[in-house]
Backbone as CSV, one residue per row, in Angstrom:
resi,resn,N_x,N_y,N_z,CA_x,CA_y,CA_z,C_x,C_y,C_z
1,UNK,-11.302,-51.850,24.398,-10.256,-51.784,24.489,-9.401,-53.273,23.747
2,UNK,-8.565,-52.915,22.550,-7.889,-53.661,22.260,-5.924,-53.771,22.644
3,UNK,-5.655,-54.280,22.707,-4.100,-54.529,23.435,-3.083,-54.656,22.165
4,UNK,-2.231,-53.804,21.718,-1.539,-54.668,21.174,-0.513,-54.639,21.366
5,UNK,0.765,-56.164,21.340,1.775,-56.313,21.523,2.417,-57.539,20.675
6,UNK,3.836,-57.115,21.028,5.028,-57.778,19.993,5.221,-58.636,20.430
7,UNK,5.008,-59.876,20.005,6.234,-61.008,20.364,7.058,-61.567,19.294
8,UNK,7.956,-60.923,19.152,9.109,-61.340,17.889,8.490,-60.697,16.610
9,UNK,8.443,-61.445,15.570,7.936,-61.155,14.539,6.553,-61.268,14.392
10,UNK,6.095,-61.541,15.223,4.133,-61.615,15.563,3.613,-60.780,16.377
11,UNK,2.968,-59.541,15.866,1.298,-59.098,17.367,0.435,-59.539,17.419
12,UNK,0.113,-59.226,18.643,-0.644,-60.234,19.266,-1.765,-58.940,19.648
13,UNK,-2.845,-59.020,19.207,-4.233,-58.332,19.418,-5.096,-58.735,20.417
14,UNK,-5.411,-58.497,21.401,-6.429,-58.793,22.636,-7.836,-58.263,22.758
15,UNK,-8.646,-58.941,22.234,-9.865,-58.042,22.999,-10.265,-57.792,24.142
16,UNK,-10.543,-56.668,24.883,-10.484,-56.753,25.761,-11.518,-55.146,26.140
17,UNK,-12.791,-55.874,25.975,-13.748,-54.577,25.506,-14.729,-55.081,26.223
18,UNK,-15.357,-54.573,27.646,-16.453,-54.983,28.476,-16.160,-56.373,28.504
19,UNK,-17.522,-56.583,29.278,-17.345,-58.280,29.995,-17.035,-59.376,29.346
20,UNK,-17.442,-59.068,27.755,-17.400,-60.321,26.421,-16.927,-59.517,25.736
21,UNK,-16.387,-58.686,25.454,-16.094,-57.711,24.027,-16.804,-58.195,23.114
22,UNK,-18.270,-57.772,23.630,-19.455,-57.436,22.366,-19.338,-56.341,21.379
23,UNK,-19.366,-56.713,20.371,-18.819,-55.734,19.184,-19.661,-54.960,19.005
24,UNK,-18.986,-53.760,19.462,-20.551,-52.380,19.400,-19.348,-51.216,18.147
25,UNK,-19.623,-50.434,17.869,-19.099,-49.288,17.220,-17.571,-48.700,17.157
26,UNK,-17.800,-48.825,18.751,-16.714,-48.280,19.312,-15.140,-49.485,19.050
27,UNK,-15.808,-50.741,19.512,-14.627,-52.135,19.110,-14.190,-52.282,17.624
28,UNK,-15.026,-51.617,17.059,-14.801,-51.958,15.280,-13.983,-51.148,15.326
29,UNK,-14.248,-48.873,15.749,-12.960,-48.558,15.114,-11.697,-48.785,15.802
30,UNK,-11.654,-49.142,17.109,-10.908,-49.907,18.159,-9.550,-51.119,16.777
31,UNK,-10.201,-51.896,16.755,-9.834,-52.784,15.781,-9.136,-52.773,14.459
32,UNK,-10.071,-51.764,13.391,-9.586,-50.566,12.364,-7.925,-50.393,12.861
33,UNK,-7.920,-49.464,14.129,-6.801,-48.382,14.636,-6.091,-49.714,14.398
34,UNK,-6.289,-50.747,15.199,-5.020,-51.799,15.570,-4.606,-52.618,13.869
35,UNK,-5.936,-52.773,12.789,-4.972,-53.504,12.656,-4.311,-52.930,11.380
36,UNK,-4.613,-51.109,11.112,-3.527,-50.222,11.089,-2.347,-50.298,11.031
37,UNK,-2.156,-50.019,12.435,-0.838,-50.467,13.392,-0.033,-51.464,13.051
38,UNK,-0.706,-52.625,12.656,0.429,-53.708,12.858,0.891,-53.913,11.231
39,UNK,-0.535,-53.408,10.065,-0.246,-53.011,8.859,1.391,-52.252,8.578
40,UNK,1.406,-50.828,9.261,2.303,-50.314,9.054,3.524,-50.781,10.258
41,UNK,3.651,-52.052,10.754,4.250,-52.480,12.076,5.587,-53.527,11.116
42,UNK,6.615,-53.624,11.704,7.546,-54.846,10.965,6.819,-56.198,11.184
43,UNK,5.543,-56.278,11.592,5.600,-57.806,12.230,5.060,-58.309,11.120
44,UNK,5.221,-59.495,10.514,5.088,-60.516,9.650,3.692,-61.557,10.044
45,UNK,3.143,-61.449,11.319,2.149,-62.716,10.842,1.112,-61.706,11.972
46,UNK,-0.088,-62.098,12.789,-0.884,-61.638,13.394,-1.728,-63.215,14.382
47,UNK,-1.698,-62.610,15.401,-2.590,-63.516,16.267,-3.585,-62.543,17.010
48,UNK,-4.761,-63.164,17.140,-5.937,-62.340,17.628,-6.718,-63.327,18.483
49,UNK,-6.671,-62.310,19.594,-7.411,-63.379,20.815,-8.452,-62.352,21.419
50,UNK,-9.107,-63.394,22.895,-9.984,-62.486,23.919,-9.527,-62.325,24.747
51,UNK,-10.398,-62.183,26.265,-9.941,-62.365,26.792,-11.002,-63.069,28.090
52,UNK,-10.180,-63.364,29.091,-11.046,-64.124,30.269,-11.937,-65.397,29.328
53,UNK,-13.329,-65.593,29.684,-14.168,-66.647,28.994,-14.244,-66.590,27.603
54,UNK,-14.326,-65.291,27.124,-15.337,-64.943,25.837,-13.760,-64.742,24.664
55,UNK,-14.000,-65.073,24.016,-12.830,-64.455,22.638,-14.363,-62.876,21.860
56,UNK,-15.331,-63.069,21.434,-16.254,-62.257,21.756,-17.528,-63.049,21.593
57,UNK,-18.360,-62.117,22.331,-19.883,-62.704,22.205,-20.621,-62.439,21.276
58,UNK,-20.226,-61.738,20.416,-20.910,-60.872,19.660,-21.633,-59.568,19.828
59,UNK,-22.027,-59.298,17.975,-22.788,-58.377,18.378,-23.604,-57.322,19.710
60,UNK,-23.199,-56.368,20.277,-23.862,-56.048,21.385,-25.676,-55.724,20.823
61,UNK,-26.422,-56.646,21.626,-27.578,-56.360,20.874,-28.568,-55.512,21.293
62,UNK,-28.057,-55.197,22.382,-28.907,-54.004,23.193,-28.663,-52.761,22.478
63,UNK,-27.330,-52.777,22.637,-27.298,-51.387,21.786,-27.908,-51.333,20.572
64,UNK,-27.981,-52.527,19.542,-29.049,-52.151,18.309,-30.060,-51.900,18.489
65,UNK,-30.670,-52.394,20.252,-32.657,-51.936,20.019,-32.228,-50.757,20.380
66,UNK,-31.187,-50.355,21.641,-31.677,-48.738,21.520,-31.113,-47.864,20.588
67,UNK,-29.914,-48.353,20.331,-29.690,-46.913,19.118,-30.668,-46.973,17.792
68,UNK,-31.497,-47.753,17.233,-32.285,-47.849,16.451,-31.688,-47.258,14.736
69,UNK,-32.104,-46.590,13.922,-31.719,-46.510,12.631,-30.897,-45.726,12.397
70,UNK,-30.639,-44.583,13.591,-29.307,-43.598,13.324,-27.861,-45.160,14.023
71,UNK,-28.257,-45.209,14.497,-27.044,-46.242,14.825,-26.458,-47.276,14.209
72,UNK,-27.498,-47.795,13.948,-27.526,-49.412,12.445,-26.868,-48.556,11.444
73,UNK,-27.402,-46.931,10.790,-26.761,-46.782,9.918,-25.059,-46.556,10.108
74,UNK,-24.797,-46.527,10.865,-23.157,-45.960,11.412,-22.500,-47.706,11.556
75,UNK,-23.324,-48.524,12.230,-22.885,-49.488,12.839,-22.852,-50.972,11.644
76,UNK,-23.750,-51.253,11.001,-23.674,-52.059,9.457,-22.422,-51.898,9.340
77,UNK,-22.614,-50.823,8.029,-21.181,-50.402,7.385,-19.970,-50.902,7.978
78,UNK,-19.606,-50.080,9.091,-18.382,-50.197,9.825,-18.262,-51.852,10.254
79,UNK,-19.525,-52.512,10.169,-19.018,-53.922,11.002,-18.597,-54.616,9.374
80,UNK,-19.222,-54.237,8.051,-18.864,-54.754,6.679,-17.327,-54.878,6.828
81,UNK,-16.899,-53.307,6.780,-15.657,-52.439,6.137,-14.403,-53.383,7.520
82,UNK,-14.955,-53.809,8.575,-14.160,-54.211,9.633,-13.490,-55.665,9.373
83,UNK,-14.782,-56.611,9.004,-14.432,-57.761,8.744,-14.187,-58.250,7.243
84,UNK,-14.472,-57.505,6.342,-13.807,-57.904,4.858,-12.046,-57.560,5.445
85,UNK,-11.775,-55.872,6.357,-10.534,-55.782,6.141,-9.369,-56.603,6.818
86,UNK,-10.280,-57.602,7.767,-9.748,-58.376,8.868,-9.326,-59.611,7.479
87,UNK,-10.504,-60.294,6.599,-10.647,-61.153,6.056,-9.384,-61.068,4.810
88,UNK,-8.963,-60.189,4.426,-8.262,-59.841,3.796,-6.865,-59.053,3.901
89,UNK,-6.810,-59.096,5.149,-5.324,-58.567,5.834,-4.153,-59.504,5.038
90,UNK,-3.120,-58.828,4.562,-2.364,-59.624,3.817,-1.350,-60.447,4.546
91,UNK,-1.491,-60.142,5.897,-0.259,-60.966,6.514,-0.747,-62.438,6.833
92,UNK,-0.511,-63.736,7.585,-0.664,-64.617,8.071,-1.635,-64.007,9.707
93,UNK,-3.058,-64.775,9.181,-3.452,-64.060,10.817,-4.234,-65.260,11.242
94,UNK,-3.733,-66.080,13.003,-4.206,-66.894,13.498,-5.114,-66.518,14.307
95,UNK,-6.441,-67.251,14.988,-6.997,-66.668,15.952,-6.691,-67.784,17.009
96,UNK,-6.819,-67.010,17.960,-6.669,-67.765,19.386,-7.454,-67.940,20.007
97,UNK,-8.642,-68.748,19.819,-9.899,-68.346,20.581,-10.081,-69.065,21.414
98,UNK,-9.606,-68.076,23.398,-9.967,-68.634,24.296,-11.204,-69.288,24.809
99,UNK,-12.435,-68.591,24.522,-13.650,-68.800,24.697,-14.602,-68.798,23.872
100,UNK,-16.187,-68.222,23.890,-16.897,-67.919,23.376,-16.713,-66.863,22.475
101,UNK,-17.219,-67.536,21.607,-17.065,-66.826,19.903,-18.430,-67.017,19.498
102,UNK,-19.086,-65.977,19.509,-20.674,-66.390,19.458,-20.842,-65.562,18.077
103,UNK,-22.051,-65.598,17.023,-22.205,-64.777,16.045,-21.181,-64.025,15.533
104,UNK,-21.375,-62.889,15.864,-20.071,-61.566,14.943,-18.909,-62.223,15.594
105,UNK,-18.653,-62.887,16.672,-17.332,-63.097,17.313,-17.001,-64.314,16.594
106,UNK,-17.577,-65.253,16.306,-17.583,-66.707,15.293,-16.879,-65.772,13.922
107,UNK,-17.852,-65.185,13.501,-17.096,-64.564,11.894,-16.107,-63.544,12.173
108,UNK,-15.000,-63.263,13.409,-14.319,-62.492,13.540,-12.937,-63.678,13.192
109,UNK,-13.300,-65.001,14.049,-12.207,-65.686,14.385,-12.420,-66.059,12.601
110,UNK,-13.013,-66.723,11.924,-13.434,-67.740,10.807,-12.866,-66.278,9.522
111,UNK,-13.038,-65.030,9.726,-11.511,-64.201,9.004,-10.308,-64.240,9.583
112,UNK,-10.190,-65.245,10.229,-8.506,-65.500,9.998,-8.017,-67.089,9.474
113,UNK,-7.102,-66.623,9.236,-5.848,-68.224,8.071,-6.228,-69.545,9.210
114,UNK,-6.142,-69.184,10.486,-6.008,-70.702,11.236,-6.642,-70.701,12.445
115,UNK,-7.317,-71.419,13.241,-7.919,-71.140,14.718,-7.441,-72.362,15.450
116,UNK,-6.996,-71.872,16.320,-6.499,-72.570,17.356,-7.606,-72.638,18.785
117,UNK,-8.674,-73.423,19.329,-9.428,-73.169,20.164,-9.218,-73.802,21.333
118,UNK,-9.081,-73.137,22.477,-8.882,-74.054,23.846,-9.999,-74.394,23.965
119,UNK,-9.632,-75.877,24.895,-10.602,-76.798,24.987,-11.162,-76.574,26.283
120,UNK,-12.740,-77.153,26.466,-13.136,-76.255,28.106,-14.679,-75.914,27.302
121,UNK,-15.309,-75.089,28.172,-16.118,-74.806,28.393,-16.704,-74.083,26.988
122,UNK,-15.768,-72.919,26.372,-16.129,-72.097,25.465,-17.125,-72.668,23.880
123,UNK,-17.889,-71.942,23.257,-18.440,-72.390,22.157,-18.811,-71.488,21.456
124,UNK,-18.897,-72.039,20.349,-18.714,-71.301,18.738,-19.506,-71.635,18.165
125,UNK,-20.526,-70.665,17.218,-21.106,-70.837,16.373,-21.718,-69.446,15.846
126,UNK,-22.984,-69.585,14.956,-23.127,-68.356,14.448,-25.002,-68.496,14.545
127,UNK,-25.208,-68.354,15.510,-26.449,-68.292,16.021,-27.820,-66.691,15.290
128,UNK,-27.591,-66.582,14.442,-27.826,-65.058,13.834,-29.673,-65.341,13.836
129,UNK,-29.803,-66.310,12.688,-30.951,-66.418,12.575,-31.859,-66.884,14.088
130,UNK,-31.260,-67.209,14.825,-31.793,-67.423,16.202,-32.171,-66.428,16.521
131,UNK,-31.302,-65.427,16.562,-31.834,-64.032,17.120,-32.630,-62.999,15.753
132,UNK,-32.996,-63.597,14.500,-33.735,-63.331,13.947,-33.199,-62.173,12.755
133,UNK,-32.087,-62.278,12.911,-31.023,-60.882,12.133,-30.206,-61.862,10.669
134,UNK,-30.331,-61.603,9.622,-29.266,-61.886,8.335,-28.009,-61.625,8.505
135,UNK,-27.076,-62.810,7.421,-25.665,-62.106,7.878,-25.292,-61.031,7.076
136,UNK,-25.024,-60.046,6.960,-24.334,-58.341,7.265,-23.001,-58.714,5.353
137,UNK,-23.364,-58.232,4.871,-22.281,-58.072,3.990,-21.436,-59.332,3.399
138,UNK,-20.227,-59.291,3.714,-19.740,-60.431,3.496,-19.428,-61.361,3.779
139,UNK,-20.267,-61.676,5.014,-20.197,-62.665,6.627,-20.825,-64.203,5.331
140,UNK,-21.464,-64.197,4.939,-22.197,-65.766,4.676,-21.394,-65.784,3.636
141,UNK,-20.986,-65.128,2.562,-19.245,-65.632,1.929,-18.078,-66.221,2.675
142,UNK,-18.002,-65.815,3.614,-17.120,-66.033,4.307,-17.097,-67.240,5.654
143,UNK,-18.626,-67.212,5.435,-18.570,-68.929,6.563,-18.843,-69.945,5.200
144,UNK,-19.324,-69.614,4.360,-18.899,-70.308,3.491,-17.418,-70.678,2.265
145,UNK,-17.041,-69.482,2.610,-15.647,-70.417,2.129,-15.048,-70.933,3.198
146,UNK,-15.177,-70.958,4.544,-14.270,-71.684,5.516,-15.438,-72.815,5.793
147,UNK,-16.700,-73.408,5.824,-16.920,-74.294,6.075,-17.854,-75.088,4.627
148,UNK,-17.739,-74.674,3.875,-17.733,-75.232,2.295,-19.874,-75.866,2.291
149,UNK,-19.851,-77.419,2.050,-20.849,-77.510,2.521,-22.428,-77.465,3.647
150,UNK,-21.418,-77.428,4.710,-22.191,-77.230,5.883,-22.560,-76.056,6.384
151,UNK,-22.153,-75.011,5.516,-23.106,-73.935,6.022,-24.309,-73.795,5.785
152,UNK,-25.087,-74.375,4.974,-25.744,-74.276,5.440,-26.758,-74.747,6.333
153,UNK,-26.041,-75.851,7.271,-26.250,-76.193,8.450,-26.255,-75.248,9.447
154,UNK,-24.973,-74.561,9.713,-24.514,-73.836,10.317,-25.481,-72.603,10.591
155,UNK,-25.919,-71.770,9.026,-26.604,-70.990,8.951,-28.166,-71.184,9.314
156,UNK,-28.997,-72.064,9.279,-30.379,-72.412,9.268,-30.672,-72.537,10.681
157,UNK,-29.856,-73.150,11.401,-29.899,-74.026,12.707,-29.124,-73.121,13.675
158,UNK,-27.920,-72.242,13.460,-28.017,-71.604,14.380,-27.449,-71.727,15.760
159,UNK,-26.817,-73.587,15.672,-26.117,-74.354,16.901,-24.660,-73.415,17.316
160,UNK,-24.663,-73.416,18.604,-23.392,-72.951,19.172,-22.415,-74.546,19.565
161,UNK,-21.387,-74.544,19.713,-20.463,-75.960,19.633,-19.510,-75.899,20.167
162,UNK,-19.228,-77.038,21.324,-18.285,-76.967,22.271,-17.128,-76.962,21.153
163,UNK,-15.616,-76.634,21.827,-14.290,-77.045,20.940,-14.625,-78.376,19.914
164,UNK,-14.156,-79.381,20.947,-13.904,-81.488,19.589,-15.369,-81.143,18.889
165,UNK,-16.301,-80.509,19.162,-17.355,-80.761,17.659,-17.027,-79.557,16.861
166,UNK,-16.703,-78.110,16.961,-16.480,-77.713,16.199,-15.159,-77.788,15.808
167,UNK,-13.992,-78.693,15.973,-13.541,-79.020,15.114,-13.771,-79.988,13.894
168,UNK,-14.545,-80.994,14.585,-14.971,-81.866,13.769,-15.923,-81.354,12.458
169,UNK,-16.474,-79.318,12.300,-17.719,-78.901,11.794,-16.357,-78.622,10.556
170,UNK,-15.548,-77.715,11.138,-14.152,-77.013,10.857,-14.066,-75.600,10.942
171,UNK,-14.706,-74.973,12.013,-15.349,-74.037,12.208,-14.237,-73.848,12.976
172,UNK,-13.193,-75.019,13.680,-11.525,-74.578,13.916,-10.989,-75.709,13.607
173,UNK,-9.567,-75.399,13.455,-8.416,-76.598,12.942,-7.817,-77.091,13.665
174,UNK,-7.679,-76.766,15.186,-7.011,-77.248,16.355,-7.260,-76.848,17.599
175,UNK,-7.577,-77.905,18.404,-7.658,-77.600,19.974,-6.208,-77.606,20.752
176,UNK,-5.870,-76.777,21.965,-4.879,-76.891,22.957,-5.416,-76.114,24.047
177,UNK,-4.662,-77.248,25.226,-5.046,-76.548,26.554,-5.120,-74.954,26.841
178,UNK,-5.622,-74.622,27.549,-6.065,-72.780,27.929,-4.679,-72.269,28.308
179,UNK,-3.338,-73.541,28.793,-2.415,-72.791,29.621,-1.280,-72.431,27.983
180,UNK,-1.581,-73.439,27.289,-0.864,-73.201,25.908,-1.415,-72.854,24.735
181,UNK,-2.578,-72.203,24.595,-3.715,-71.667,23.531,-2.343,-70.975,23.335
182,UNK,-2.362,-69.221,23.742,-1.625,-68.587,22.832,0.091,-68.636,22.484
183,UNK,0.708,-69.812,22.744,2.121,-70.423,22.833,1.486,-71.079,21.690
184,UNK,0.381,-71.897,21.645,0.354,-72.492,20.199,-0.063,-71.451,18.843
185,UNK,-0.577,-70.344,19.522,-0.996,-69.941,17.711,-0.075,-68.885,17.970
186,UNK,0.721,-68.455,18.423,1.969,-68.044,18.043,3.179,-69.062,17.541
187,UNK,2.859,-70.292,17.849,3.893,-71.237,16.914,3.493,-71.279,15.457
188,UNK,2.045,-71.557,15.170,1.726,-71.483,14.015,1.945,-70.037,12.810
189,UNK,1.174,-68.924,13.935,1.838,-68.056,13.219,3.163,-68.054,12.854
190,UNK,3.501,-68.282,13.485,5.952,-68.109,13.422,5.726,-68.638,12.211
191,UNK,4.774,-70.436,11.912,5.825,-70.895,10.812,5.061,-70.555,9.555
192,UNK,4.128,-69.831,9.449,2.964,-68.947,8.324,4.114,-67.884,8.145
193,UNK,4.745,-67.182,9.115,5.591,-65.994,8.547,6.870,-65.928,8.203
194,UNK,7.156,-67.757,8.682,8.799,-67.829,7.755,8.191,-68.007,5.919
195,UNK,7.184,-68.326,5.627,6.837,-67.954,4.117,7.690,-66.681,3.741
196,UNK,8.098,-66.595,2.735,7.944,-65.259,2.090,6.832,-64.520,2.086
197,UNK,6.791,-62.938,2.188,5.818,-62.722,2.571,5.031,-62.566,1.322
198,UNK,5.561,-62.100,0.176,5.232,-61.736,-1.652,4.047,-63.146,-1.731
199,UNK,4.834,-64.342,-1.442,4.280,-65.571,-1.896,3.051,-65.919,-0.874
200,UNK,3.219,-65.534,0.006,1.633,-65.516,0.904,0.967,-65.006,0.427
201,UNK,1.134,-63.443,0.740,0.054,-62.301,0.081,-0.664,-62.888,-1.263
202,UNK,-0.039,-63.362,-1.834,-0.333,-63.511,-3.190,-1.195,-64.837,-2.922
203,UNK,-0.545,-65.877,-2.432,-1.497,-67.142,-2.964,-2.577,-66.823,-1.829
204,UNK,-2.976,-66.062,-0.678,-4.142,-65.518,0.118,-4.821,-65.017,-0.931
205,UNK,-4.369,-64.144,-1.464,-5.490,-63.377,-2.218,-6.218,-64.391,-3.537
206,UNK,-5.496,-65.706,-4.026,-5.839,-66.316,-4.595,-6.857,-67.033,-4.146
207,UNK,-6.503,-67.284,-3.101,-7.752,-68.437,-1.996,-9.256,-67.760,-2.397
208,UNK,-8.911,-66.486,-2.103,-9.744,-65.808,-1.351,-10.316,-64.884,-2.442
209,UNK,-10.445,-65.178,-3.673,-10.663,-64.188,-4.638,-12.006,-64.443,-4.888
210,UNK,-12.696,-65.790,-5.133,-13.554,-65.703,-5.318,-14.567,-65.245,-4.282
211,UNK,-14.171,-65.047,-2.988,-15.398,-64.527,-2.005,-15.168,-63.318,-2.223
212,UNK,-14.647,-62.670,-2.803,-14.829,-60.971,-3.216,-15.557,-60.723,-3.923
213,UNK,-15.624,-61.741,-5.309,-16.206,-61.756,-6.092,-17.508,-61.737,-6.231
214,UNK,-18.363,-62.893,-5.179,-19.300,-63.022,-4.976,-19.807,-62.057,-3.813
215,UNK,-18.749,-61.724,-3.034,-19.367,-60.781,-2.025,-19.958,-59.346,-3.007
216,UNK,-18.856,-58.890,-4.095,-19.437,-57.267,-4.437,-21.333,-57.866,-5.069
217,UNK,-21.448,-59.052,-5.686,-22.468,-59.427,-5.578,-23.859,-59.254,-4.714
218,UNK,-23.341,-59.582,-3.501,-24.586,-60.128,-2.457,-24.632,-58.682,-2.449
219,UNK,-23.439,-57.682,-2.096,-23.670,-56.466,-1.392,-24.823,-55.424,-2.296
220,UNK,-24.425,-55.993,-3.527,-25.384,-54.709,-4.938,-26.734,-55.180,-4.767
221,UNK,-27.151,-56.998,-4.394,-28.302,-57.754,-4.512,-29.154,-57.783,-3.406
222,UNK,-28.428,-57.525,-2.133,-28.905,-57.988,-0.991,-28.843,-56.726,0.637
223,UNK,-28.007,-55.846,0.095,-27.476,-55.034,1.350,-28.321,-54.367,1.814
224,UNK,-29.505,-53.478,0.960,-30.467,-52.822,1.250,-31.580,-53.892,2.253
225,UNK,-31.605,-54.662,1.459,-32.603,-55.917,2.380,-32.831,-55.554,3.704
226,UNK,-30.845,-56.334,3.838,-30.079,-56.509,5.112,-29.951,-55.397,5.969
227,UNK,-30.285,-54.383,5.379,-30.594,-53.113,6.227,-31.597,-52.819,6.744
228,UNK,-32.716,-52.940,5.834,-33.903,-52.977,6.368,-34.220,-54.231,7.366
229,UNK,-34.162,-55.434,7.642,-34.658,-56.312,8.152,-33.623,-56.110,9.410
230,UNK,-32.499,-55.708,9.779,-31.649,-55.040,11.246,-32.362,-54.105,11.652
231,UNK,-33.316,-53.479,10.836,-33.917,-51.933,11.310,-35.694,-52.565,12.046
232,UNK,-36.033,-53.666,11.644,-37.383,-54.012,11.602,-37.694,-53.937,12.546
233,UNK,-38.996,-53.113,12.897,-39.521,-53.290,14.517,-39.829,-54.751,14.884
234,UNK,-40.180,-55.354,13.623,-40.872,-57.272,14.041,-39.548,-57.693,14.416
235,UNK,-38.238,-57.211,13.230,-37.030,-58.367,13.851,-36.553,-58.059,15.285
236,UNK,-36.701,-56.280,15.908,-36.198,-56.027,17.057,-36.952,-57.185,17.901
237,UNK,-38.381,-56.693,18.054,-39.359,-57.730,18.811,-38.987,-58.990,19.208
238,UNK,-38.355,-59.584,17.996,-37.757,-60.719,17.889,-36.221,-61.325,18.434
239,UNK,-35.320,-59.969,18.320,-34.123,-59.651,19.299,-34.550,-59.708,20.254
240,UNK,-35.506,-58.821,20.946,-35.775,-58.678,22.831,-36.425,-59.594,23.362
241,UNK,-37.037,-60.506,22.531,-37.550,-61.903,23.098,-36.389,-62.869,23.392
242,UNK,-35.412,-62.679,21.659,-34.214,-63.538,22.297,-33.267,-63.149,23.555
243,UNK,-32.976,-62.253,23.178,-32.451,-62.058,24.321,-32.662,-62.482,25.877
244,UNK,-34.288,-61.689,26.224,-34.406,-61.805,27.273,-34.846,-63.541,27.674
245,UNK,-34.815,-64.297,26.389,-34.869,-65.773,26.988,-33.537,-66.253,27.720
246,UNK,-32.458,-65.730,27.263,-31.589,-66.142,26.602,-30.221,-65.682,27.653
247,UNK,-30.260,-64.222,28.544,-29.552,-63.691,29.028,-30.555,-62.506,29.964
248,UNK,-31.454,-62.448,29.522,-32.677,-62.259,30.568,-32.602,-60.356,30.583
249,UNK,-33.641,-60.098,31.428,-33.405,-58.382,30.634,-32.808,-57.027,31.115
250,UNK,-32.486,-56.239,30.466,-31.774,-55.379,30.254,-31.985,-53.920,30.845
251,UNK,-31.554,-53.145,31.671,-32.338,-51.730,31.829,-31.642,-50.335,30.429
252,UNK,-31.164,-50.631,29.757,-30.335,-50.461,28.555,-31.209,-50.080,27.833
253,UNK,-32.463,-50.891,27.629,-33.418,-50.133,26.610,-34.271,-50.255,27.259
């Protein structure tokens, strides 16, 4: 589930999907629906946050292994559309990263205009290559947009980082104590919402247009190869070994 709440001129979307808001086809559909609802509302800005100790733990990899080609043919296009929609959302979007934001969960945070992360035990990062899968669609360009020259390090080594190190690397913009995280994110969203909407929209488009231009080329040249690798038996064996090594076996596969 994704809760939608109005806080004055700011809408708050709270990911609350299973234990860790793992990304599956249902979550993607819900997120698109909620973004449509915010788009149709008078809200001038958006805050995206999670529940408990997780913002989002990333793609549900057990579901990938179980669903096979049929699921991937539905999931990967939906993931690309949802990430692109969030990245291009024309109102200010602030991430209140309440806990772990891993792989696809990190990418959702990177789509936002500003990221506030809670101090504590949460970690954020992009271990896609450690899992064995490439970045789908617009994702690699979003990382390049946010991290600049550090994108290579973040991609190849796939580390996840505690809050202070994440701030130093530019994955998040500032830190806040957990009890005031949402309040601080709402404050930042309010500051951005005070900018004339048309001015903000154009400025955001100007900043992000190079990403969109490169994304078109990336998808034309590489997306078939990306899909093939996500569905490759050798890659699936690598994913399974990674999952069993890091979180244990599952009876779902």
